[in-house]
C-alpha positions in Angstrom: 0.0 0.0 0.0 1.4 3.4 -0.9 1.7 6.2 1.6 -0.9 8.1 -0.3 -3.4 5.2 -0.2 -2.7 4.7 3.5 -3.3 8.5 4.1 -6.5 8.4 2.2 -7.7 5.3 4.1 -6.9 6.9 7.5 -8.6 10.1 6.5 -11.7 8.2 5.5 -11.8 6.3 8.7 -11.3 9.5 10.7 -14.2 11.1 8.7 -16.4 8.1 9.5 -15.5 8.3 13.2 -13.6 5.0 13.5 -10.2 6.7 14.1 -9.0 9.9 15.6 -5.9 11.7 14.5 -3.7 14.1 16.6 -0.5 15.9 15.9 2.5 14.1 17.1 4.1 16.4 19.7 7.6 15.1 19.0 7.4 15.1 15.2 5.6 17.8 13.3 5.5 15.6 10.1 3.7 12.8 11.9 0.2 12.2 13.3 -0.8 9.9 16.1 -3.7 7.6 15.1 -6.0 5.8 17.6 -9.3 4.0 17.5 -12.4 5.8 18.8 -15.0 4.1 20.9 -16.9 3.5 17.6 -13.8 2.0 16.0 -13.1 -0.3 18.9 -16.7 -1.6 18.8 -16.4 -2.3 15.1 -13.1 -4.1 15.7 -14.7 -6.2 18.5 -17.7 -7.0 16.3 -15.4 -8.0 13.4 -13.4 -10.2 15.7 -16.6 -12.0 16.9 -17.6 -12.6 13.3 -14.2 -14.0 12.4 -14.3 -16.3 15.4 -17.7 -17.6 14.5 -16.6 -18.2 10.9 -13.5 -20.1 12.1 -15.6 -22.2 14.4 -17.9 -23.1 11.5 -15.0 -23.9 9.3 -13.5 -26.1 12.0 -16.8 -28.0 12.3 -16.9 -28.5 8.5 -13.3 -29.3 7.9 -12.0 -30.5 11.3 -9.3 -28.7 13.1 -6.4 -30.5 11.4 -7.6 -29.6 7.9 -8.4 -26.1 8.9 -4.9 -25.7 10.2 -3.6 -27.1 6.9 -5.8 -24.6 5.0 -4.4 -21.7 7.0 -0.8 -22.9 6.4 -1.5 -23.1 2.6 -3.1 -19.7 2.5 -0.2 -18.2 4.4 2.2 -19.7 1.8 0.2 -18.2 -1.0 0.2 -14.8 0.6 4.0 -15.0 1.2 4.6 -15.8 -2.5 2.4 -12.9 -3.5 4.4 -10.5 -1.3 7.8 -11.6 -2.6 
């Protein structure tokens, strides 16, 4: 992700109320970014959904095959990022 894309994403999330941005007191070129209460709720909700999906996949595939699937996906991601 480029710096410009990250900046746009952060600005959008600030505008939507998920993040807050403050000037960094030690570096005028930087900003300190933190989650708002709304952002933390969204993060928690997303984590709960992820956990429910993983439990469902474990039921369908079994824990061993789910672990193998994760390992395979991690390898594919690593190759893509090379």
